[in-house]
C-alpha positions in Angstrom: 194.8 198.5 252.8 192.2 198.0 250.1 189.1 199.2 252.1 188.1 201.6 249.3 188.7 198.8 246.5 186.3 199.2 243.8 185.4 202.6 244.5 185.8 205.6 241.9 186.5 208.8 243.8 186.7 212.5 242.1 188.7 214.6 244.5 189.1 218.4 243.9 192.0 220.6 244.9 194.1 217.8 243.9 197.2 219.4 242.8 198.4 220.3 246.5 197.7 220.2 250.1 194.8 218.4 251.3 193.5 217.3 247.9 197.1 216.0 246.8 197.2 214.1 250.2 193.8 212.9 249.8 194.3 211.5 246.2 197.0 209.9 247.3 195.8 208.0 250.2 192.8 207.0 248.2 194.9 205.3 245.8 196.6 203.6 248.4 193.4 202.4 250.0 192.4 200.8 246.5 190.3 203.8 244.9 190.6 204.7 241.3 191.0 208.4 241.5 189.9 211.3 239.3 191.6 214.3 240.4 190.7 218.0 239.3 192.6 221.3 239.9 193.5 224.5 238.2 197.1 224.1 237.7 197.5 221.5 235.3 201.5 221.1 236.0 201.2 220.7 239.5 198.4 218.2 239.5 200.6 216.0 236.7 203.2 215.8 239.6 200.8 214.7 242.2 199.3 212.0 240.1 202.8 210.7 239.1 202.3 209.1 242.6 198.6 208.2 242.2 198.8 204.7 240.7 195.9 204.3 238.4 194.5 207.5 238.8 193.7 210.3 236.1 193.4 213.9 236.2 192.1 216.8 234.5 192.7 220.8 234.6 189.4 222.4 235.6 188.2 225.6 237.1 185.5 224.6 239.3 183.8 228.1 239.4 182.4 227.1 236.3 179.1 225.3 236.4 179.7 223.7 232.8 183.4 222.8 233.7 182.2 221.0 236.8 179.4 219.2 234.9 182.0 218.1 232.6 184.6 216.7 234.9 182.0 214.5 236.4 180.9 213.3 232.9 184.6 212.7 232.2 185.2 210.7 235.3 182.3 208.3 234.7 183.2 208.1 231.1 186.7 206.9 232.2 186.2 204.7 235.1 182.4 203.8 234.4 181.0 205.0 237.7 181.2 207.5 240.5 181.1 206.4 244.4 183.0 209.4 246.1 183.0 213.2 245.8 185.7 214.9 248.0 185.3 218.7 247.6 188.6 219.4 249.0 189.6 222.6 246.9 189.4 225.8 248.9 190.7 229.4 248.9 191.5 231.6 251.7 193.1 235.3 251.4 192.9 237.5 254.5 191.5 240.7 253.9 190.0 243.6 255.7 186.3 243.8 255.4 186.0 247.3 254.8 188.5 247.0 252.0 187.2 243.8 250.3 186.3 244.3 246.6 183.3 242.8 244.9 185.5 240.4 243.1 187.1 239.4 246.4 183.8 238.5 247.7 182.5 236.7 244.5 186.0 234.5 244.6 185.6 233.4 248.2 182.2 232.4 247.6 182.8 230.8 244.1 185.8 228.6 245.1 184.6 227.7 248.7 180.8 227.3 248.3 179.5 227.7 244.5 181.9 225.3 242.9 181.4 222.8 245.5 177.7 222.6 244.7 178.1 222.6 241.1 180.1 219.3 241.8 177.4 218.1 244.1 174.7 218.6 241.4 176.4 217.1 238.7 177.4 214.2 240.6 174.4 213.5 242.6 172.7 211.1 239.6 175.8 208.8 239.8 176.1 209.0 243.1 172.8 208.0 244.1 173.2 205.1 241.4 176.3 203.8 243.5 174.9 204.5 247.0 178.1 206.8 247.4 178.7 209.7 249.5 180.0 213.3 249.6 182.7 214.7 251.8 182.8 218.5 251.9 186.1 219.9 253.5 184.9 223.2 255.1 187.0 224.9 258.0 186.8 225.8 261.6 185.9 229.1 260.0 182.7 227.3 259.0 181.4 227.1 262.6 182.8 230.2 264.0 184.2 233.7 263.3 187.6 234.4 262.0 189.0 238.2 261.5 190.0 239.3 258.4 187.9 236.5 256.8 184.2 237.5 256.2 184.0 236.1 252.6 185.8 232.8 253.4 183.7 232.7 256.7 180.3 233.3 255.0 181.4 230.5 252.4 182.5 227.8 254.7 179.7 228.2 256.7 177.5 227.9 253.5 179.5 224.6 252.7 178.4 223.3 256.1 174.8 224.2 255.4 174.7 222.8 252.1 176.1 219.4 253.8 173.4 219.3 256.4 170.6 220.2 253.7 172.0 217.4 251.1 172.3 215.0 254.0 168.6 215.5 255.0 167.2 215.6 251.6 169.0 212.3 250.4 168.9 210.3 253.5 166.5 207.7 252.2 168.3 207.1 249.2 171.6 205.7 250.5 173.7 208.6 250.0 175.7 209.8 252.6 177.1 213.6 253.0 179.4 214.9 255.6 182.0 217.7 256.3 185.1 218.1 257.7 186.0 221.3 259.6 190.0 221.8 260.1 191.6 224.3 262.0 195.2 225.0 260.9 196.7 222.8 258.6 200.4 222.8 257.4 199.6 223.5 254.0 200.9 226.5 251.7 197.5 228.2 252.1 198.0 228.1 255.9 201.6 229.6 255.6 200.3 232.4 253.7 197.3 233.0 256.0 199.9 233.4 258.8 202.3 235.5 256.9 199.3 237.9 256.6 198.7 237.8 260.4 202.2 238.5 260.9 201.9 241.7 258.8 198.9 242.6 260.4 200.4 242.0 263.9 203.4 243.7 263.0 205.6 240.6 264.1 207.6 237.8 262.6 206.3 234.9 260.8 207.2 232.7 263.9 205.7 234.9 266.2 202.2 235.2 264.5 202.5 231.3 264.0 203.2 230.8 267.8 200.2 233.1 268.4 197.6 231.1 266.5 198.8 227.7 267.8 198.2 229.0 271.4 194.5 228.7 270.2 195.1 225.0 269.2 194.2 222.4 271.7 196.8 220.2 270.3 199.4 223.0 270.1 200.3 222.4 266.7 199.1 222.3 263.0 197.6 219.2 261.8 199.3 217.5 258.6 197.5 217.3 255.4 197.6 213.3 256.1 195.6 213.7 259.1 192.6 215.3 257.1 193.1 212.7 254.2 192.6 210.0 256.9 189.5 211.3 258.0 187.9 211.7 254.5 189.1 208.4 253.7 187.0 207.0 257.0 184.2 209.0 256.2 183.6 207.6 252.6 184.4 204.0 253.7 182.1 201.3 255.0 183.3 201.9 258.4 181.4 205.0 258.5 178.3 203.6 257.1 176.0 205.0 259.7 177.5 208.5 259.4 175.8 211.3 257.7 175.0 215.0 258.0 177.8 215.3 260.3 
């Protein structure tokens, strides 16, 4: 408790899954949290459990909306110490049938939006000696079937993380990424349902097949990933950047 006291954190995708778990944990650890997500009703429900936090409905695919969100956070709390780019989108599709819009959405949510937010947040994070954590995916370091756009975007997010870390190493700004595998969220369940349909099997069989490739043999919980984010933005990880 208190390891993030005095910190102001902007968390994306805070209406569900990993983003909601991260926002709640940050608040428990003493941070002031500004959450953003597209769904205003769902994020309002989440922030009923985020003491002292505030939130806004934001479409991160819009550069102006991202700039405004960062400005609103700083106006409300007076500073910004942490940017946690947690929002993500993954819909499994056969690459040959992907539309232009499918491709653009994969990149917009998973890569371009995080860049817009990093760009807007950088002046404030450099002032505070803060840090950025980008939630990529195991698809950011290896290939996955029916996920060309998602893999391309998440690989790009790892590259963005490394580039920013190198560029700002001497400016007290730390930038890291987390690459989770299967996490028990609605997005993962939707992905497993897509796998089941593609394999012509039931959901439980598809889930069992997917877990065979997971060393622990199970999905992670959202809180497992939130704990990693919280550690990376804490002083305990002050020597970690570009990872």
